[in-house]
N, C-alpha and C positions, 0 to 999 in steps of 0.2 A: 236723796234719791239722785241717781246719776242722770246727767243731762242726756237727752237723746241726740246722738250725733248724726247729722245729715251728710251722707257721703255724696260726693259729686261724681257723676258718671263720666268716665274718661274713655274716649274712643281708642280702639286698638292702635298700636303704633303704626302698622302698615297703612291703616286708613288715614291717619294724620299725615303721614309722609306722602301719600297719594294726593291728598288735597293740596299740600304744599307744592308738590311738583306741578300739578295742573295749573295752579295760580302763577307759578314762575313761568311756565310755558306761555300762558296768556299774556303776561307782561312782556316777554320777549317778542311775541307776535305783534303786540301793540307798538313796541319800539320799532320793529321792522316797518310797520305801516307808516309811522311818522317819517322814518328815514326814506322810505320809498316816495312819499309825497314831495320831498325836497329834491329827489334825484330823477324822478320819472320824466320830468320835462326838461332835464338839463341838456343843454346843447353847447358845444364849443364852436366858437366862430373866430376866425383869424383873418387878418387883412392880407397876409402873405406868408407862404411857407416855401422853403426850398430844401432839396435833398442833395447831399454830396456823396459821391462814390469814388473811392480811390483804389488804385491798383499799381503794383510794381512787378513787371515780368522780367525775368532774366534767364540767360543761358551762360554756362561756364564752358568756354571753348578751350580745348586741350592742345598742347604743343606736340612736337614730333617725338618727345621722350615717352609719351604714353604707350604702354604695352598693349593696349587694345585698339580696336579700329574705330572707336567712337570719335566723332567730330566734336561733340559737346555733351555736357551733362545738364539734364533738365532741373527745374526748380525743386527745392526742398530735398536735394540729394547730396550726399557727401562727396567731396572731391579731394584728391591728393594734391597738396599745395605745390609740389615740384612739377606736376603735370599741367598746371594751369598756364595758359597763354594769355587770355584776356577774358573779361566778363562783360557781356553785352546786356545793358539794362534799359528797359523802356518804362517810363512813368506815364500813367494815365489818370487824369483828373476830370470828373464830369459833374456839371452843375445842372440841376433841373428845378425850375420854380413853378409855383402854382399859377402864375400869370406873368405877363411881360413886365420887365423893369429895365432900367439902365444899369449896366454893369461895367466897371473898370476892373481889369485883372493885372496882376504882376506876379511873375514867378522867376525863380532861378534854381540852379542845381549846384550844391556845394558839397565838397567832400571834406571831412574833418578826421584827421589822424589822431586817435587817442592813444597815449602811451601811459601804461599803468605799472605801478610797483606794488607788490604785496608785502605787507609788514605783519609780523606775528601779532603785534599788539593792536593795530588799527585796521587790519584787513587790506583789501585791494583799494588803492588810491590813484587817481589820475594825477600824474606829475608833469605832463606836458601835452599840448595840443598844437596841431598845425592845420591851417585851413587852406583848401584849394578850391578856387572858383572854377567849376567845370562847365557851367552854362551861365553866361552873364544875364543880367536882368532882361526879361522880355515882358512887354506890357501891351495892352490893347484895350479897346472899349467897344461894347455893344450898346448902341443907343436904345435898342428895344429888343429884348430877347427873353424867352422863358427857359432857355437851356443852351448849354454849349459844352464843348470838351477841349481839354488841353492835353497835348501829348508831346513828349520829347525823350531823347535817348542819349546815353553816354556809354563809351567803351573804356573800361578800366584795365590798364596794364598792371596785372596783379604783381608781377615780379618787381616792377618799379617801386611800389610802396613797400614790399617786403624787404627790399634792399635798404630802404631808408631806415627801417627798424633795425636791421643788422648793423648798419653803420652807427646808429645811435648807441647800441649796446657796446660796440667796440670803443667808441669815444668816451662814454661815461663809465664803462667798466662795471656795469650792474646788469643783472638779469631782469628784464621787463617783459610784459605782454602788451600786445597792441591790436587794435582793430580800426578799420576804416569805416566811418559812418557816412553814407551817401544820402543826402537829403534834398528832396524837391520842396522848396518853400513856395506856397501859393497864398496870395492875399487878394481878397475880393472886396471891392467897395461898390455897393449898389445904392440905387436911389429909386424909391417907388412913391410917386405922387408927393414929392417933397420930403419924404422921410428917408433918412440914410440908414444903411445897415452894413456891417463889416463882418468878414469871416476870414480868419487866418488858419492855415492848415500846413501840415508837413508830412511827407511820405518818406519814411526812413528805412534804409537797409543797413545792416551791420555785417562787415566782412572781416573775419579774423585774419591776422597777419603773422602771428607767431606760433601757429600750430601746424603740425605735419599733415593733418587731415582736417578740412574745414567744412562748416555748414553755414550758409548765409541765413541770418535771421531777419525778420521784418518787425517794424515797430510803427504801426499807424492804424487809424480807424478805417475800415473798409467802407463803412456807411455811417452817415450822420445826417441829422435833420435839425432845422431851426424854424421857429415860428415868430412872426412879427405881429404885434398888436393883437394878442389873443384876448377875447372877451368871453364871458360865461353868462348864458341866459339860464336862470335857475328859478322859474316861476313855481309856486307851490301848487300841487294837486290837492284841491280842497277836500274832496270826499275821503280819501284815505287818511288825510291829516286829522279830520274831525273824528272819524271812527277810531283811529289809533289813540287820539288824545282822551276821548271818553272812556275807551276800554282800559287804557293804562291807569287813568285816575281811579276808576271803579275797582280794578283788580288790586291796585296798591292799597286802597282803603280796606278792602276785604282781607288782604294779606296781613296788614298791620293788626287788624282786629282779631282775626282768627289765630294768628301766631301767638297773641297774648292770651286768648281765652279758650282756644281749642287745640291748636297744634302743639305748641311748646309750653303747655301748662305744667306747673310744678307737680311732680308725683310725690307720694308719701316718702318722708324721710325715714331712716332707720329708727330714729327716736320715736316718731309717731307710730310706727309699726309695733314697737315694743309696748307702748301704752295701750294700743288696741288689743294686743295679744293678752296682756294682763287682765283687761276688762272682760275679754271674751271668756277667759278661764275662771275668773274669780269675781264676777260681777255680783254674786249673791252676798259676798262679804265686804264689798267696797262701797263706800259712800263718797260721792263727789261733792265737795263743798265749794261754794262760789267765792268765799272770802278766806283770807289767811287765818290760820289757827293762832290764837293768842298764846304765845309760848314764853312770856317773860317769867312766869312763876314755875316753869318746868325745867327739869334737868334733862339735857339731851343725851340720848344713847343712839349713836349712828349704827345702822345695820348694813352689812356689806351685801347680803344676798336677799332678794325678795322672798325666797322660800322661808327664810327665818321669820319674816313678817307673818306668814301663814301660821307658823307654829305659835307665835305670840297671840294671834287672834284666837286660836283654838284654846290656848291656855287661859287667857284672861277674859274670853267671851266678849271681847270688845271689837267693834268693827274697825276696819282699816279706812282711815280718812284719806281722801285724795284731793290734792290741791296743786294746780299748775302755777308755780310761783313766778316763772318767767315764760311767757307764752312762746311755745315752739322751741324751748331750750331746756327748761328745768322743771321737774315735777317732784312733789313730796308725797310719800305714802307714810301715814302716821298712825301709831297705836298709842293711846294715852292710858296709863295706869298709875293711880295715885299721883305722885309728883314727878313721874318720869314720862318723858315723851320719846318713844322709840321711833326712829325716823330712818326711812330708806329713801335716798335721793337718786333720781334718774336724770341724767343730763344728756343732751345731744352731743355727738362726737365733734 
């Protein structure tokens, strides 16, 4: 007699996915609570903070050769090189601290002429530089201050530097490009309650010298901040930490258990479905045996189609014996007649 097969009830797929999604959301919420418990009381403390603001203003003044009536051209506007008389530049550097400290400052303004040559293989390369000190070192000290400003200006005779480039081209016999970099170098050495701090900065402007129409470009940070002796107070907020930990532990246990036993349970294989279908249609002529059929004294005849086994059963009036030789993988359906064993083997893919 065939064994009674107890089928396990499986929840619908959308129900299983909903349970899985809810548990994942609960886990994420618990992780958020734990994260919040570490960051809700977080405070940043620092002994000293200072802010730097930089600016370079300039005007391009025109000579009498200009065809318009303009006296000068404002910042960030193009200018015809042959119309330029001089360039007036003013540098501004501002320091603002969170409290008073002693500050030593040192600054100068230097112009550097960069001469470049462009090679097809290596691109544009600097082949020569010439430095010009436009403002010598200026220094000072503030015994106790929370902020100060430095300002200085230079006038650049544009044609003077352009002629240097033209002369260089004539003497070397090569085509080059060039620009004048004007740089205000600022160095701050401060002291707060015996602790030293240092800040170096540079405000740069680049003026093309080998183009017919030029635009001056800037290269500096307009704003910067520094913090000294920063500390972090990060006390744990106990209540959300406990709730989050308990919730996370519980939801993970449920998730692991349900994933194995409810959510991602194994569904019937094609092999098992074929077995069930055969028993459903032919249960009256099938006999399930619990042990292997002794077949040493029989001659095997392998049958390709199960329908042929039905014909044999009708012809010989002998029931079809069923035995699962390898659980979940291989089953035998057998009809025995005289010394012959007619066998149909069903295997999992």
